[in-house]
N, C-alpha and C positions, 0 to 999 in steps of 0.2 A: 740357103736352107735346103735340107734334103727332102726328097719326095715323100718319105714317110711322115715327116713333120708337117709338110704342106697338106697331105691328105687328112691328117688329124685335125688341123685347123679348118680345112674346108668342110669336113663333116660337122664340126662344132658350129661353124657359121650357118650351115644349112639347117641344122636343128634349131638354132636360135631364130632363123628366118621363118621356119614353119610355126614356131611358137608365137612370133609376132603377128603373122598373118591370121592365126586363129584368134589371138587376142583382139586384133583390130576388127575382125568380123563379129566376134561376140559383143564387143563394146558398142559397135555400131547398131547391132540389133537391140541391145539394152536401151540405147539412146532413143531409138525409134519407138520402142515399147513404152517409154516414159510418156510419150505423147498420147498413147492410146488409152491411158487411164481416164475413165469418165468421171473424174472428180469435179465437184462443183464448188467446193470450198476454195476460197482465194488463197489461203495458206497452203493447201495441198498443191495448188497449181504453181505457186512460187517454189515450193520444195521440188516439184517435178522439173521445173525449169532449171533450177540450180543443179539438180542431178544430171539433167541432159547436158548442160554446159560443161560440167565437170567431166562427164564421159567423153564428150567430143574433144576436150582439152587433152585427155589421156590418149585418145586416138591420134591426135597431132604429134604428141611426143613419141608414140610407138611408130608412127610413119617416119619420123625423122631418124629414129634408131634403125628402122628397116632399111632406109636409104644408106646409112653407114655400113650396115651388114652387106647389102648388095654391092657397094663400092669395094669392100674388102674381098668379096668373092671375085669381082672383076680384076682386082689386083693379083689374086692368085692365078687367074687365067693369063694375065699379062706378064707374070713372072716378077712382079715388083712387090709382092706381099712380104712383110717383115722388114721393110725399109721405110724410114721416115719420108713422107712425101715432100717435105720442105728441104731438109738438108741431106737426104739420102743415107743417113747413118742407119746402121742395123739396129732394129728394135730389140730390147731386152726380152728374153723368153718369159720372165715373170710378168712383164707388161702385157705381152701377147696372150698369156694364159688368163690373165684377169680381164682384159678388154681386147679380144681378138680383132675387133673392127677398128681399132685405133689407127689413126693416120700419122700421128706424130710421135717422136721420141719425147722423153720427159722435158728436155730443155725447150724444144719447139712448142710443146703443149702449154708450158708455162707462159711462153711469149704469146701464144694464141689467146690464152685466157686474159692476159693483160692488154690485149688489143695491139700488140706490137707486130703481128704478122699480117 
């Protein structure tokens, strides 16, 4: 992959990384604020508890995606970005455009989802 293309993906990944960090921080703050609500009604407490659990679940998903983005940035630095980490085949440009943090080609991704990898 040429340097111009790598720079494009690096910038795209870094932008996504910043978005995720901001989302994680905001979601964490909203989750903490759910506890600060001085409601006394049991139904309100249950709703706040559900909201807090939902927000922390979202944070977990965002952190997992952040790890994939960080891994992709590390692959750019290592010179292995754009190649499947399983079979070393070159990833399709359309796939990288849609999911630049992907680790697998389509064939290996399907195997991964089926639990064959």
